[in-house]
Backbone bond lengths (Angstrom), bond angles and torsions (degrees), N, CA, C in turn:
res aa  C-N    CA-C-N  psi(-1)  N-CA   C-N-CA  omega(-1)  CA-C   N-CA-C  phi
1 M - - - 1.463 - - 1.530 108.66 -
2 T 1.318 116.98 131.67 1.459 122.17 -178.77 1.518 109.62 -97.93
3 V 1.339 116.45 128.67 1.455 121.39 177.62 1.519 108.08 -93.90
4 R 1.316 117.19 121.78 1.452 120.91 -177.97 1.519 111.01 -74.76
5 Q 1.315 117.11 134.59 1.456 121.85 175.42 1.524 108.26 -122.89
6 D 1.331 117.15 138.92 1.458 119.28 174.88 1.513 108.97 -108.23
7 V 1.325 116.24 -179.57 1.461 120.49 -174.64 1.525 112.25 -64.82
8 H 1.345 116.56 -23.11 1.454 119.46 -177.69 1.528 113.05 -83.23
9 S 1.331 118.29 -21.73 1.461 120.22 -175.71 1.522 113.69 -114.17
10 A 1.327 117.92 -9.95 1.460 120.35 -178.68 1.520 110.66 -59.96
11 G 1.316 115.96 125.34 1.457 121.00 177.87 1.510 114.62 83.04
12 I 1.333 117.88 -5.12 1.460 121.04 -178.53 1.527 109.23 -86.51
13 P 1.349 118.57 131.33 1.468 120.34 178.41 1.524 111.36 -57.09
14 V 1.334 116.04 144.50 1.463 120.93 179.86 1.527 110.68 -55.56
15 L 1.341 116.12 -38.47 1.458 121.23 -179.81 1.519 111.91 -57.92
16 C 1.342 117.06 -28.41 1.466 121.82 -172.81 1.523 114.14 -99.59
17 Q 1.343 117.70 -14.38 1.459 120.03 -168.32 1.516 113.99 -62.64
18 S 1.322 118.56 -35.49 1.461 120.60 -178.47 1.528 112.36 -104.99
19 C 1.321 117.21 15.37 1.465 121.74 -174.23 1.530 110.76 -87.35
20 E 1.337 116.15 127.00 1.458 120.75 178.01 1.528 111.27 -64.67
21 A 1.341 117.38 -32.07 1.460 120.36 -178.87 1.528 111.63 -64.05
22 R 1.349 115.66 -26.95 1.462 118.15 179.20 1.524 110.82 -68.27
23 H 1.314 116.72 -31.69 1.456 120.00 -177.10 1.530 112.29 -90.68
24 R 1.341 116.99 -45.64 1.460 119.65 -172.98 1.517 113.33 -112.01
25 G 1.345 118.43 -13.36 1.450 121.52 -179.11 1.516 112.12 -95.55
26 V 1.333 115.62 -165.00 1.460 120.30 -174.91 1.517 112.71 -65.65
27 C 1.339 117.67 -28.30 1.463 119.92 -178.65 1.524 112.38 -67.55
28 G 1.332 116.92 -14.81 1.456 120.43 176.52 1.512 112.60 -64.27
29 A 1.337 116.93 -14.18 1.469 120.99 179.30 1.521 112.28 -86.71
30 L 1.340 117.78 -5.96 1.464 121.11 -174.76 1.524 111.34 -97.55
31 D 1.341 115.59 144.19 1.467 119.67 175.15 1.533 108.78 -83.79
32 P 1.349 118.63 170.21 1.471 120.39 -176.24 1.524 114.06 -54.41
33 D 1.337 118.26 -41.32 1.468 120.21 179.89 1.522 111.51 -63.46
34 Q 1.330 116.59 -40.34 1.461 120.16 178.88 1.524 110.96 -68.43
35 L 1.330 116.88 -37.27 1.461 120.06 176.58 1.523 111.19 -63.52
36 V 1.328 116.17 -39.75 1.469 120.00 177.29 1.520 110.04 -60.93
37 G 1.337 116.61 -45.02 1.461 120.71 179.77 1.513 112.33 -62.89
38 L 1.349 116.57 -42.32 1.459 119.96 -179.78 1.527 110.85 -70.00
39 A 1.346 117.06 -38.01 1.465 120.97 -179.15 1.526 111.64 -61.75
40 K 1.340 116.62 -31.13 1.461 120.13 180.00 1.521 112.44 -66.34
41 T 1.333 116.64 -23.36 1.470 120.32 -178.04 1.527 112.14 -105.57
42 S 1.346 117.48 -6.62 1.462 120.55 -172.93 1.524 111.88 -91.02
43 S 1.314 115.24 162.76 1.465 121.42 177.69 1.523 108.99 -147.78
44 R 1.339 115.83 146.47 1.459 121.73 179.01 1.526 109.88 -96.40
45 H 1.325 115.78 142.70 1.464 121.14 179.34 1.516 109.53 -136.30
46 K 1.319 116.29 142.44 1.457 122.09 171.14 1.526 107.38 -112.62
47 I 1.332 115.72 123.68 1.455 121.84 -172.83 1.522 109.59 -115.90
48 E 1.329 116.64 137.01 1.454 121.05 178.92 1.528 110.79 -85.58
49 P 1.334 117.55 156.09 1.469 121.00 179.48 1.523 111.91 -56.17
50 G 1.336 115.58 140.68 1.453 121.19 177.65 1.511 115.03 90.85
51 V 1.336 117.73 -8.79 1.466 120.74 -179.31 1.526 109.65 -81.94
52 E 1.323 116.36 132.86 1.457 121.57 178.73 1.524 110.46 -74.86
53 L 1.331 116.39 132.10 1.463 122.01 179.62 1.527 111.33 -99.53
54 I 1.315 115.85 -40.53 1.463 122.50 177.59 1.516 107.57 -140.49
55 G 1.325 117.13 133.27 1.450 121.06 177.95 1.514 111.90 -95.57
56 D 1.321 116.36 147.63 1.461 121.41 176.46 1.523 109.57 -59.77
57 A 1.344 116.59 130.20 1.463 124.31 -179.20 1.520 113.27 68.79
58 E 1.336 116.56 15.35 1.463 121.46 178.55 1.524 110.65 -83.49
59 T 1.329 116.71 142.79 1.461 120.80 178.35 1.521 110.50 -63.54
60 V 1.335 115.90 130.77 1.461 121.31 -178.61 1.526 109.44 -90.10
61 D 1.339 117.02 119.36 1.461 119.90 177.53 1.529 112.29 -125.72
62 S 1.354 116.18 0.11 1.469 119.27 177.90 1.517 109.30 -153.93
63 Y 1.329 115.16 160.30 1.460 123.04 173.93 1.521 107.95 -123.48
64 S 1.341 116.06 166.40 1.465 119.68 179.86 1.518 111.01 -144.96
65 N 1.322 115.34 151.60 1.459 122.11 164.23 1.517 107.72 -97.82
66 V 1.327 116.87 132.69 1.459 120.58 173.74 1.525 107.47 -78.94
67 L 1.332 117.39 118.57 1.460 122.30 -178.45 1.522 112.21 -93.31
68 S 1.328 116.35 -31.55 1.466 121.01 176.59 1.524 108.30 -163.08
69 G 1.335 115.37 159.43 1.452 119.93 178.79 1.520 112.28 92.19
70 V 1.329 115.03 -174.98 1.462 122.07 -176.50 1.524 109.27 -127.98
71 V 1.335 115.59 132.29 1.465 122.57 177.78 1.524 108.69 -108.40
72 K 1.323 115.65 132.25 1.467 122.09 -179.53 1.528 109.35 -99.10
73 L 1.326 116.63 127.67 1.456 122.05 179.55 1.524 109.32 -105.52
74 T 1.331 117.48 130.17 1.459 120.92 -179.35 1.521 110.83 -133.27
75 K 1.330 115.10 156.03 1.464 122.94 172.54 1.521 107.67 -115.87
76 S 1.321 115.38 139.26 1.470 120.70 -179.07 1.522 110.73 -104.92
77 L 1.336 115.81 141.44 1.453 121.91 173.50 1.523 109.34 -94.04
78 S 1.326 116.18 166.65 1.464 120.37 -175.49 1.522 112.65 -64.04
79 D 1.341 117.46 -23.84 1.468 120.33 -179.70 1.526 112.59 -90.93
80 G 1.338 116.86 6.31 1.456 120.14 176.63 1.509 115.19 98.14
81 R 1.331 117.96 -12.17 1.463 119.88 177.91 1.527 110.25 -67.95
82 Q 1.346 115.03 150.59 1.459 120.17 179.33 1.519 110.57 -127.10
83 Q 1.338 115.21 150.82 1.455 121.89 175.99 1.525 108.40 -128.99
84 I 1.330 116.35 129.44 1.463 120.01 174.92 1.525 107.95 -72.93
85 V 1.320 116.95 123.17 1.467 121.39 -176.19 1.522 113.01 -112.43
86 G 1.330 117.26 -5.14 1.457 118.43 178.89 1.511 112.45 176.51
87 L 1.322 114.46 166.29 1.459 122.60 175.55 1.519 108.10 -128.08
88 Q 1.332 116.05 145.64 1.455 120.68 176.17 1.523 109.62 -122.08
89 F 1.337 114.19 143.48 1.456 122.30 -177.60 1.534 108.41 -128.32
90 A 1.337 116.18 168.78 1.459 119.93 173.10 1.529 109.12 -67.09
91 P 1.339 119.43 138.60 1.465 127.60 2.34 1.527 112.06 -105.28
92 D 1.353 118.08 48.82 1.458 121.41 -178.34 1.524 111.87 -61.75
93 F 1.320 114.84 154.20 1.462 123.54 178.67 1.521 107.93 -95.34
94 L 1.324 116.65 122.08 1.460 121.93 -177.43 1.522 109.31 -99.52
95 G 1.326 116.03 113.16 1.457 120.65 -179.01 1.516 110.64 137.31
96 R 1.310 116.23 162.64 1.468 121.78 -178.44 1.527 109.57 -125.03
97 P 1.354 117.47 101.55 1.470 119.84 179.14 1.534 111.70 -59.49
98 F 1.326 114.65 152.07 1.468 123.27 176.41 1.521 113.37 68.30
99 K 1.331 117.17 19.97 1.451 119.66 177.27 1.519 108.45 -130.41
100 A 1.337 116.47 131.88 1.459 120.33 -175.50 1.517 112.20 -75.49
101 E 1.356 117.03 -30.42 1.454 120.87 -178.05 1.523 110.50 -126.22
102 S 1.322 115.50 149.88 1.456 120.82 176.79 1.525 109.92 -75.14
103 A 1.329 116.10 140.79 1.463 120.89 178.60 1.527 111.47 -99.73
104 I 1.331 116.72 0.40 1.458 121.28 -178.58 1.517 110.46 -137.57
105 N 1.321 114.91 169.58 1.457 121.63 171.47 1.523 107.36 -107.45
106 A 1.324 117.50 131.21 1.465 122.12 177.58 1.517 108.87 -115.77
107 E 1.322 115.88 131.25 1.464 121.90 -176.78 1.527 109.68 -135.87
108 A 1.312 116.72 142.83 1.466 120.66 176.51 1.527 109.02 -70.01
109 A 1.341 116.73 117.11 1.458 120.76 177.93 1.523 110.61 -83.26
110 T 1.336 116.30 -27.67 1.463 123.39 177.82 1.528 107.20 -133.16
111 N 1.307 117.46 -174.55 1.461 118.92 167.57 1.522 107.84 -61.88
112 V 1.321 116.25 126.77 1.468 121.54 -174.13 1.522 109.64 -124.35
113 S 1.317 115.66 139.60 1.466 122.10 172.97 1.519 108.24 -113.30
114 L 1.330 116.50 129.01 1.458 122.21 -178.16 1.522 111.01 -124.32
115 C 1.322 115.63 148.58 1.461 121.93 166.96 1.519 106.18 -114.17
116 S 1.320 116.57 113.40 1.467 121.37 -172.96 1.516 111.14 -110.10
117 F 1.336 115.17 149.91 1.458 120.98 178.70 1.521 109.12 -148.19
118 P 1.332 118.04 153.82 1.462 121.30 -176.85 1.525 112.38 -61.64
119 K 1.305 115.89 145.39 1.463 121.94 177.25 1.526 110.77 -56.94
120 T 1.330 116.55 -41.29 1.466 119.95 -177.26 1.529 111.57 -63.29
121 A 1.333 116.96 -35.40 1.465 120.35 -178.19 1.521 111.28 -67.55
122 I 1.335 117.57 -46.53 1.457 119.95 -177.10 1.523 110.96 -71.42
123 E 1.329 118.09 -35.84 1.463 119.61 179.93 1.531 111.25 -71.86
124 R 1.337 117.31 -30.97 1.460 119.72 173.66 1.526 110.46 -66.20
125 M 1.328 116.44 -41.37 1.464 120.38 179.67 1.518 112.13 -68.05
126 M 1.323 116.53 -30.24 1.461 119.51 177.12 1.524 110.77 -63.26
127 K 1.326 116.55 -35.48 1.466 120.45 177.47 1.519 111.36 -70.23
128 E 1.337 115.67 -32.50 1.459 120.43 -177.71 1.525 112.66 -85.28
129 S 1.330 117.08 -22.55 1.458 120.55 -173.80 1.527 110.61 -128.17
130 P 1.344 118.04 98.76 1.466 120.35 176.06 1.524 112.39 -57.88
131 E 1.343 116.82 -30.22 1.456 120.04 -179.81 1.526 111.17 -66.30
132 L 1.346 117.88 -36.29 1.461 121.13 176.81 1.520 110.23 -65.55
133 E 1.329 116.38 -44.76 1.466 120.36 178.62 1.535 109.91 -61.73
134 H 1.339 115.95 -39.31 1.466 120.68 178.25 1.526 110.54 -64.56
135 R 1.327 116.96 -41.06 1.473 121.31 -179.05 1.531 110.13 -64.26
136 L 1.335 117.01 -41.87 1.462 120.62 178.69 1.526 111.15 -65.99
137 L 1.325 116.52 -39.35 1.467 120.57 178.17 1.520 110.01 -64.55
138 R 1.329 116.32 -42.29 1.462 120.07 -179.59 1.523 110.65 -63.63
139 Q 1.346 117.39 -40.60 1.463 119.74 178.17 1.517 110.91 -65.40
140 T 1.335 116.65 -39.61 1.467 120.30 178.03 1.519 111.39 -62.09
141 L 1.332 116.80 -41.96 1.461 120.54 179.01 1.529 110.81 -67.62
142 N 1.339 116.92 -36.20 1.469 119.68 175.97 1.524 110.89 -62.64
143 E 1.341 115.97 -40.83 1.460 119.79 178.82 1.526 110.70 -65.66
144 L 1.348 116.74 -35.34 1.466 120.50 176.76 1.520 110.63 -64.99
145 D 1.338 116.75 -43.83 1.469 120.57 177.44 1.522 110.97 -60.86
146 E 1.351 116.31 -42.75 1.457 120.48 -179.87 1.528 110.79 -64.90
147 A 1.347 116.55 -37.94 1.467 120.31 179.11 1.533 110.53 -64.67
148 R 1.331 116.47 -38.89 1.470 119.76 178.06 1.518 111.07 -66.65
149 E 1.343 116.51 -40.28 1.455 119.98 177.39 1.529 110.23 -63.10
150 W 1.345 116.06 -38.48 1.459 119.20 -179.35 1.527 111.31 -69.78
151 M 1.333 117.05 -29.54 1.470 120.13 174.72 1.527 110.61 -62.00
152 V 1.329 116.24 -38.29 1.464 120.33 176.67 1.522 109.82 -65.10
153 T 1.330 115.95 -43.53 1.465 120.32 178.85 1.522 111.16 -58.07
154 L 1.327 116.47 -47.57 1.462 120.59 -176.67 1.524 112.09 -72.31
155 G 1.340 116.49 -33.90 1.451 119.78 -173.08 1.516 115.42 -89.54
156 R 1.339 117.72 -28.12 1.462 119.23 -170.71 1.529 115.05 -122.90
157 K 1.313 118.29 -21.82 1.466 119.28 -174.17 1.526 111.92 -83.27
158 T 1.320 114.57 154.43 1.461 120.41 175.97 1.531 109.72 -73.22
159 A 1.323 116.09 169.00 1.470 120.64 179.11 1.525 110.77 -58.82
160 S 1.329 116.59 -42.36 1.459 121.01 179.56 1.524 110.90 -62.56
161 E 1.329 116.92 -43.14 1.471 121.18 179.67 1.524 111.34 -67.86
162 K 1.325 117.30 -35.46 1.470 120.56 178.04 1.521 111.28 -62.99
163 V 1.317 117.10 -46.76 1.469 120.60 -178.99 1.522 109.93 -65.64
164 A 1.328 117.76 -41.50 1.461 121.11 178.01 1.528 110.51 -64.25
165 S 1.336 117.66 -39.30 1.470 121.57 178.22 1.519 111.54 -63.52
166 F 1.333 115.62 -39.95 1.463 120.06 177.45 1.521 111.01 -63.25
167 L 1.317 117.18 -47.34 1.466 120.90 -179.86 1.528 111.13 -62.63
168 L 1.316 116.59 -38.16 1.467 120.74 179.52 1.527 110.71 -65.68
169 M 1.335 116.88 -41.10 1.459 120.97 177.80 1.528 110.66 -61.24
170 I 1.334 117.29 -44.80 1.459 120.42 179.38 1.528 110.39 -64.47
171 A 1.321 116.93 -45.29 1.465 121.24 -178.10 1.521 111.65 -59.18
172 R 1.317 117.35 -36.74 1.466 121.60 -175.76 1.522 113.55 -83.54
173 N 1.332 117.28 -17.35 1.467 118.90 -171.30 1.522 116.49 -121.59
174 I 1.319 118.93 -19.37 1.460 119.65 -168.43 1.524 113.20 -70.43
175 D 1.331 117.95 -28.05 1.463 120.92 -179.29 1.529 109.47 -113.72
176 P 1.351 118.27 105.03 1.465 120.48 -176.60 1.518 113.55 -67.36
177 T 1.334 117.80 -15.89 1.465 120.67 -179.22 1.522 112.55 -94.19
178 A 1.342 117.57 -2.84 1.460 120.91 -177.05 1.523 111.15 -70.66
179 D 1.308 116.37 149.79 1.455 122.88 177.52 1.532 109.33 -70.53
180 P 1.357 118.17 120.60 1.474 120.12 -179.68 1.528 113.05 -59.44
181 A 1.327 116.46 -21.92 1.464 120.21 -178.99 1.533 112.55 -92.43
182 A 1.328 117.00 5.25 1.470 120.63 -178.54 1.530 110.68 -60.38
183 R 1.318 115.64 143.80 1.460 120.64 -178.82 1.520 112.64 -97.30
184 S 1.336 116.84 -9.02 1.463 121.54 179.68 1.522 108.92 -137.17
185 A 1.327 116.16 170.03 1.461 120.27 179.90 1.515 109.92 -157.60
186 T 1.319 114.67 155.92 1.464 120.98 173.92 1.519 107.89 -141.64
187 F 1.324 116.76 138.59 1.463 120.70 -175.64 1.522 110.06 -164.22
188 D 1.337 115.37 163.39 1.462 121.83 171.69 1.522 108.59 -95.56
189 L 1.297 117.13 136.72 1.462 120.57 177.21 1.526 109.19 -59.82
190 P 1.336 118.56 125.96 1.465 120.38 -177.32 1.526 113.78 -82.77
191 L 1.323 117.00 -11.98 1.463 121.71 -178.50 1.518 110.54 -120.76
192 T 1.312 115.77 153.63 1.460 120.85 172.75 1.523 109.20 -72.64
193 R 1.334 116.40 165.85 1.466 119.59 176.15 1.535 110.11 -57.63
194 A 1.330 117.36 -38.49 1.472 120.65 -179.61 1.527 111.06 -64.62
195 D 1.335 116.55 -42.00 1.462 119.90 179.00 1.527 111.47 -67.94
196 I 1.331 116.95 -38.78 1.463 119.81 177.22 1.523 109.86 -61.60
197 A 1.324 116.16 -42.64 1.461 120.73 178.54 1.522 110.73 -61.39
198 D 1.325 116.51 -43.15 1.459 121.57 179.21 1.520 110.31 -62.67
199 F 1.314 116.73 -44.84 1.463 122.30 -178.23 1.527 111.98 -64.40
200 L 1.338 116.31 -34.92 1.461 120.75 -175.27 1.526 113.74 -97.04
201 G 1.331 117.34 -5.82 1.460 119.95 -178.37 1.519 112.26 71.40
202 L 1.338 116.13 35.13 1.454 121.78 -179.60 1.526 109.58 -122.97
203 T 1.319 116.70 173.75 1.464 120.42 172.59 1.528 108.78 -87.60
204 I 1.331 115.98 159.81 1.470 120.46 177.59 1.525 109.89 -60.35
205 E 1.332 116.50 -39.57 1.458 120.69 -179.18 1.535 111.00 -62.76
206 T 1.323 116.66 -39.62 1.467 120.30 179.82 1.520 111.01 -67.04
207 V 1.330 116.71 -41.54 1.471 120.31 177.57 1.528 110.17 -60.60
208 S 1.317 116.90 -47.69 1.467 120.82 -179.57 1.527 110.63 -62.16
209 R 1.332 116.61 -40.54 1.457 120.58 -179.38 1.534 111.30 -65.02
210 Q 1.332 116.99 -40.77 1.464 120.23 -179.17 1.525 111.82 -72.10
211 L 1.326 117.53 -34.98 1.464 120.15 175.12 1.525 110.41 -63.96
212 T 1.335 115.90 -41.91 1.461 120.50 177.82 1.520 110.70 -62.75
213 R 1.316 116.36 -39.96 1.472 120.81 179.33 1.529 111.00 -63.86
214 L 1.333 116.85 -45.05 1.465 120.08 178.73 1.528 111.08 -63.41
215 R 1.320 115.93 -36.51 1.462 119.75 178.29 1.526 111.04 -69.71
216 T 1.335 116.75 -43.35 1.469 121.09 179.77 1.527 111.20 -61.41
217 E 1.328 116.12 -35.22 1.458 120.74 -178.43 1.524 112.00 -89.38
218 N 1.347 116.00 10.35 1.474 123.06 174.65 1.528 113.80 62.32
219 V 1.326 116.02 27.51 1.469 119.96 173.03 1.528 109.48 -80.18
220 I 1.335 116.07 -34.50 1.462 122.12 177.16 1.515 109.58 -137.29
221 R 1.332 115.49 163.54 1.459 122.25 169.09 1.520 107.90 -123.44
222 I 1.312 118.46 139.50 1.463 122.46 -179.71 1.518 109.46 -126.80
223 D 1.336 115.05 125.38 1.466 121.38 176.44 1.520 109.36 -116.47
224 N 1.329 115.71 141.54 1.473 121.48 178.32 1.520 112.85 54.74
225 N 1.331 116.22 28.15 1.459 123.01 173.23 1.538 113.95 71.17
226 R 1.360 118.25 -4.08 1.464 119.55 -176.56 1.521 114.11 -136.91
227 H 1.327 116.50 -30.01 1.464 119.74 -174.67 1.527 109.60 -83.49
228 V 1.338 115.54 115.64 1.463 121.87 -173.58 1.520 110.08 -108.77
229 T 1.323 116.13 135.38 1.459 122.52 173.23 1.520 108.44 -120.03
230 V 1.324 116.05 128.94 1.466 122.09 177.05 1.528 106.65 -115.60
231 D 1.317 116.32 108.92 1.465 119.69 -177.89 1.525 112.21 -76.15
232 S 1.325 116.84 -27.67 1.461 121.18 179.42 1.526 109.88 -136.57
233 L 1.340 115.49 103.25 1.463 119.39 177.53 1.523 110.81 -65.37
234 A 1.317 117.07 -31.73 1.463 120.87 178.62 1.537 110.18 -61.88
235 R 1.334 116.59 -40.64 1.461 120.09 179.39 1.528 110.73 -68.58
236 L 1.340 116.87 -40.09 1.464 120.36 177.19 1.526 110.33 -64.17
237 E 1.326 116.77 -39.81 1.467 120.25 177.91 1.524 111.03 -62.56
238 Q 1.311 115.69 -39.63 1.459 119.79 177.82 1.525 111.16 -61.53
239 R 1.336 116.20 -40.10 1.459 120.86 179.70 1.531 112.20 -72.01
240 S 1.335 117.20 -18.17 1.468 120.86 -179.27 1.526 113.21 -79.51
241 G 1.334 116.19 -9.13 1.458 119.67 -178.96 1.510 113.54 79.12
242 A 1.341 116.96 13.67 1.467 120.16 -178.42 1.522 110.94 -68.62
């Protein structure tokens, strides 16, 4: 039996052929030979919600591509309090190159699928492939831009706009296979009401009240307290104050 190969898959490891990270993530910077080399050292993992992926101040010995699910990033204070500082989606790169220890805590907010590889392997490839180093730099700068935008959300937007901004971010990022031009979306909330409140700097009661308001005004529909349907992303964006 002959297996057909086209120009896009020839030489690509089977493990990588259907991977979103290969197309839109950092692995998109690698040629087939480099992908083969990285695939030999990589491993796939399925992680359940609540499992810690990286601990604050933990020695970094591997990196990962997020293949599916949502990862919650938090910072810890000396008294044990934590603040959610970001979310990662597929095909984000989990880890901080050129740093011996992690500066954040990463936890699976939902069921998460990861493709992990040794730190030494990716850093060696960065030396061999300027395009990989460029791709990582570009992702880092994108995360910086997103962090600045989120500072505006937290500092200047109303409670209603904050909740709408959060829902819009989830709708646009949670499914890596979704059409970027889609006008509607459906998804399960990846965070609890308490976590959403923490992320937005609001109380749980305020988050619940604003979700109810958006539902009453037919901006969203919520089933089983978690499953959200947005019939018009444009309308949700308008409510976000963007």
